[in-house]
C-alpha positions as CSV (number, residue, x, y, z in Angstrom):
1,M,0.0,0.1,0.0
2,K,1.3,3.4,-0.9
3,S,1.9,5.8,2.0
4,L,-0.9,8.1,3.0
5,T,-0.5,11.7,2.3
6,H,-1.8,14.1,4.8
7,E,-3.8,17.3,4.1
8,T,-3.3,20.9,5.1
9,S,-5.2,20.6,8.4
10,D,-2.6,18.0,9.6
11,K,0.4,19.9,8.4
12,I,1.4,22.6,10.9
13,A,4.0,25.2,9.8
14,L,6.3,26.9,12.2
15,E,4.4,30.2,11.9
16,D,1.2,28.4,12.8
17,I,2.5,27.7,16.3
18,F,4.1,31.1,17.2
19,F,1.6,32.1,19.7
20,E,1.4,28.6,21.3
21,C,5.1,28.3,21.8
22,Q,5.2,31.8,23.2
23,N,2.5,30.9,25.7
24,I,4.1,27.6,26.6
25,S,7.4,29.3,27.1
26,Q,6.0,32.1,29.3
27,R,4.1,29.6,31.3
28,L,7.1,27.4,32.0
29,S,9.4,30.5,32.8
30,Q,7.1,31.7,35.3
31,D,6.3,28.4,37.1
32,R,7.9,28.6,40.4
33,S,7.4,25.0,41.2
34,I,9.9,24.0,38.5
35,D,13.7,24.4,39.1
36,E,15.9,26.3,36.6
37,L,17.6,23.2,35.4
38,T,14.2,21.5,34.6
39,K,13.0,24.6,32.9
40,E,16.0,24.5,30.6
41,R,15.4,21.0,29.7
42,L,11.7,21.6,29.1
43,L,12.4,24.7,26.8
44,T,14.9,22.6,25.0
45,Y,12.3,19.9,24.2
46,L,9.9,22.6,23.1
47,N,12.3,23.9,20.6
48,Q,13.0,20.5,19.4
49,L,9.3,19.7,19.0
50,K,9.1,22.7,16.6
51,D,11.5,20.8,14.3
52,F,9.3,18.0,13.0
53,E,5.7,18.0,11.8
54,L,4.4,15.7,14.5
55,G,5.9,17.9,17.2
56,R,4.3,21.0,15.7
57,F,0.8,19.2,15.5
58,F,1.2,18.3,19.2
59,I,2.0,22.0,20.1
60,K,-1.0,23.3,18.2
61,N,-3.3,20.6,19.5
62,Q,-2.1,20.1,23.2
63,G,-0.7,16.6,22.4
64,A,-4.0,15.4,20.7
65,L,-3.7,13.4,17.5
66,S,-5.8,13.5,14.4
67,G,-6.7,10.3,12.3
68,Y,-3.7,10.7,10.2
69,W,-1.2,11.2,13.0
70,T,-2.8,8.3,15.1
71,Y,-2.1,6.1,12.0
72,Y,1.4,7.7,11.8
73,I,2.5,6.6,15.3
74,I,1.1,3.2,14.9
75,L,2.1,2.2,11.4
76,G,3.1,5.2,9.2
77,F,6.2,6.1,10.8
78,T,7.8,2.9,9.6
79,E,7.6,4.3,6.0
80,V,9.7,7.5,6.8
81,P,13.3,7.2,5.9
82,S,14.6,9.1,9.0
83,L,13.1,10.6,12.1
84,H,14.0,13.5,14.2
85,P,15.8,12.2,17.3
86,L,13.0,13.4,19.7
87,E,10.4,12.2,17.3
88,E,12.0,8.8,17.2
89,A,12.3,8.7,21.1
90,I,8.5,9.6,21.5
91,I,7.3,7.0,18.9
92,T,9.7,4.2,19.9
93,T,9.9,4.6,23.8
94,A,7.1,6.7,25.3
95,P,5.0,4.2,27.3
96,S,1.7,5.8,26.0
97,V,2.7,5.4,22.4
98,L,3.9,1.9,22.9
99,A,0.6,1.0,24.6
100,T,-1.3,2.8,21.8
101,R,0.4,0.6,19.3
102,Q,-0.2,-2.6,21.3
103,R,-3.8,-1.5,21.8
104,F,-4.1,-1.4,18.0
105,H,-2.9,-5.0,17.7
106,I,-5.1,-6.2,20.3
107,F,-8.1,-4.7,18.5
108,Q,-7.0,-6.3,15.4
109,S,-6.7,-9.7,17.1
110,L,-10.1,-9.3,18.5
111,L,-11.7,-8.1,15.2
112,Q,-10.0,-10.9,13.3
113,K,-11.8,-13.5,15.7
114,N,-15.2,-11.8,15.5
115,I,-15.8,-10.7,11.9
116,Q,-17.6,-13.4,10.1
117,S,-19.3,-13.6,6.8
118,N,-22.4,-11.3,6.3
119,T,-21.5,-9.0,9.2
120,V,-21.4,-5.1,9.3
121,T,-18.6,-3.6,11.4
122,C,-18.4,0.1,12.3
123,S,-15.4,2.0,13.5
124,V,-16.1,5.2,15.4
125,P,-14.2,7.5,15.3
126,C,-12.7,5.7,12.4
127,G,-9.7,8.0,11.6
128,V,-8.1,6.5,8.5
129,M,-9.8,3.2,9.5
130,A,-6.5,1.2,9.6
131,D,-8.0,-1.0,12.3
132,L,-10.3,-2.6,9.7
133,L,-8.6,-1.9,6.5
134,T,-5.3,-3.5,7.3
135,L,-6.9,-6.8,8.6
136,D,-5.8,-10.0,6.9
137,L,-9.1,-11.8,6.9
138,P,-9.5,-15.4,5.5
139,E,-11.0,-15.7,2.0
140,T,-13.7,-17.6,3.5
141,V,-15.1,-14.5,5.2
142,E,-17.4,-13.0,2.6
143,N,-20.0,-10.4,2.1
144,I,-18.7,-8.0,4.8
145,R,-19.2,-4.4,5.2
146,F,-17.1,-1.8,7.0
147,V,-18.7,1.5,8.1
148,G,-16.4,4.5,9.2
149,I,-17.8,7.4,11.3
150,D,-15.9,10.4,12.2
151,L,-16.4,14.3,12.6
152,D,-13.1,15.0,10.9
153,Q,-13.6,15.3,7.0
154,V,-9.8,15.0,6.4
155,S,-9.7,11.6,8.3
156,L,-12.8,10.3,6.3
157,D,-11.1,11.3,3.0
158,L,-8.0,9.5,4.1
159,A,-10.0,6.5,5.0
160,R,-11.6,6.4,1.6
161,D,-8.2,6.7,0.0
162,M,-6.9,3.8,2.1
163,A,-10.1,1.7,1.2
164,A,-9.5,2.4,-2.4
165,S,-5.8,1.3,-2.3
166,K,-6.8,-2.0,-0.6
167,G,-9.5,-2.6,-3.2
168,K,-12.4,-2.4,-0.7
169,S,-14.2,0.8,-1.7
170,Q,-17.4,-1.0,-2.7
171,S,-17.6,-2.7,0.9
172,C,-17.0,0.5,2.8
173,H,-19.3,3.3,3.7
174,F,-18.4,6.5,5.5
175,F,-20.3,9.1,7.4
176,R,-19.4,12.4,8.9
177,E,-21.4,12.2,12.2
178,N,-21.0,12.7,15.9
179,A,-20.6,9.3,17.8
180,W,-23.2,10.3,20.4
181,D,-25.8,10.4,17.5
182,L,-25.0,6.9,16.4
183,A,-28.0,5.3,17.9
184,S,-30.5,7.7,16.4
185,N,-28.8,7.5,12.9
186,H,-28.0,3.8,12.8
187,P,-30.3,2.0,15.2
188,A,-29.4,-1.8,15.5
189,A,-27.3,-1.6,12.4
190,F,-24.0,-3.2,13.4
191,D,-22.7,-6.7,14.4
192,L,-19.5,-5.1,15.7
193,I,-18.5,-1.6,16.8
194,T,-14.9,-0.6,17.5
195,T,-14.3,2.6,19.3
196,N,-11.0,4.1,20.5
197,G,-10.0,7.7,21.5
198,L,-13.4,9.2,22.6
199,N,-13.5,8.4,26.3
200,I,-9.9,9.6,26.9
201,Y,-10.9,13.1,26.0
202,E,-14.1,13.2,27.9
203,A,-13.9,14.2,31.7
204,D,-17.7,13.7,32.2
205,D,-18.3,10.1,33.4
206,D,-22.0,10.3,32.8
207,K,-21.3,11.3,29.1
208,V,-19.0,8.4,28.7
209,T,-21.7,6.1,30.1
210,D,-24.1,7.7,27.6
211,L,-21.7,6.9,24.7
212,Y,-21.6,3.3,25.8
213,R,-25.4,3.3,25.9
214,V,-25.7,4.9,22.4
215,L,-23.1,2.2,21.0
216,R,-25.2,-0.4,22.7
217,T,-28.3,0.8,20.9
218,A,-26.5,0.9,17.5
219,L,-25.6,-2.8,17.9
220,K,-27.8,-5.6,16.5
221,P,-29.1,-8.1,19.2
222,G,-26.1,-10.2,20.2
223,G,-23.7,-7.6,18.7
224,K,-20.3,-6.9,20.4
225,L,-18.5,-3.6,21.3
226,I,-14.7,-3.6,21.2
227,G,-13.2,-0.5,22.9
228,S,-10.5,0.8,25.1
229,A,-9.8,3.1,28.0
230,L,-6.8,4.6,29.8
231,S,-6.2,2.9,33.2
232,L,-5.4,4.5,36.5
233,P,-1.8,4.9,37.4
234,Q,-2.3,2.6,40.3
235,E,-3.2,-0.2,37.7
236,W,0.2,0.2,35.8
237,A,2.6,-2.6,35.6
238,V,5.5,-0.4,36.7
239,S,8.1,-3.0,36.2
240,K,7.3,-3.1,32.4
241,I,7.7,0.7,32.0
242,N,11.0,2.3,31.3
243,A,11.6,5.1,33.9
244,D,13.6,7.4,31.5
245,A,10.9,7.0,28.8
246,L,8.1,7.7,31.4
247,N,9.9,10.9,32.4
248,L,10.3,12.1,28.8
249,Q,6.5,11.4,28.4
250,R,5.6,13.3,31.4
251,A,7.9,16.2,30.3
252,I,6.5,16.4,26.8
253,F,2.8,15.7,27.3
254,I,2.2,16.8,30.9
255,Q,4.6,19.7,31.6
256,I,5.0,21.2,28.1
257,L,1.8,20.4,26.2
258,Q,-0.8,19.9,29.2
259,A,-2.3,17.2,27.0
260,T,-6.1,16.9,27.0
261,W,-6.4,13.2,26.5
262,S,-5.5,12.1,30.0
263,H,-8.8,11.0,31.5
264,F,-8.1,7.8,33.4
265,R,-10.7,5.1,34.4
266,S,-10.0,2.0,36.2
267,A,-11.0,-1.3,34.5
268,D,-13.7,-1.8,37.2
269,Q,-15.2,1.7,36.5
270,T,-15.4,1.0,32.8
271,T,-17.0,-2.4,33.5
272,R,-19.6,-0.6,35.7
273,Q,-20.2,2.0,33.0
274,L,-20.7,-0.7,30.4
275,N,-23.0,-2.6,32.6
276,T,-25.1,0.5,33.3
277,A,-25.2,1.1,29.5
278,G,-26.8,-2.3,29.0
279,F,-23.8,-4.7,28.4
280,D,-24.0,-7.8,30.5
281,A,-20.6,-9.4,29.7
282,V,-17.3,-7.4,29.7
283,E,-13.9,-8.8,29.3
284,I,-10.8,-6.8,29.8
285,H,-7.5,-7.3,27.7
286,W,-4.4,-5.6,29.1
287,D,-1.5,-4.3,27.3
288,D,1.9,-5.3,28.7
289,A,2.4,-2.1,30.8
290,H,-1.4,-2.0,31.8
291,L,-1.7,1.5,30.5
292,F,-4.3,1.3,27.9
293,Y,-6.6,-1.6,28.3
294,S,-9.0,-3.0,25.6
295,F,-12.4,-4.5,26.2
296,E,-15.0,-6.6,24.6
297,A,-18.6,-6.0,25.8
298,M,-21.8,-7.8,24.9
């Protein structure tokens, strides 16, 4: 498959982040809780982030990822001849990125097991829909349909491009919609739903439970939800996490970027939310570091 090309909204120029960098520098410089040596290190990281596209996108979006950049840190970076040293460190050592990549492969394993002939699978938000489009399904699995739902038009366009490159355009359908509208727009429409990345940006627990309820309503009777959530730090397998890499991650995403995706929920809390939403059976699948668990719910 040829490399995906990303559009203007995913490409951030240096001049586009002038004010964000100025504000971050000022905030760090004025923070009395940070010693001078640490400030110098953080400002050095900030200047390095400006040197590569992923870093500039992080600065512009407080560490959040678009559909393209999510694909990039999971698979796309392998197609790049050389990476900036800080970019390489983030992609290949940051615990949250490693967990994201492992989460992707756990999802694919679960999807591979559950997608059967004559089924409809929905990915929401779909991003570039790599979770479905890069599956290597047996030839005996026939007459399947993939549905991608996202609010980001650029992601939907890239997903269409990927579907075309895989020869799957006829079996894929895309809709620009809000995930919380899924039940009203597609009631009892799907055999499987896969969702990743919504709950980690949502602080309101009730709204997350409402999302699960909506996804339950959009499933056919007996359908299954495959999702994920960020675990509480108390649940982390600390022995599996590189301390230096974790310190780098904290410096980049917490101290510098003040990332907006850090809403943690224990596996027990997520199970309770899913039960409240109408799912009777929930199975948790942990990544090695217990940072970003996946779940199956029926």
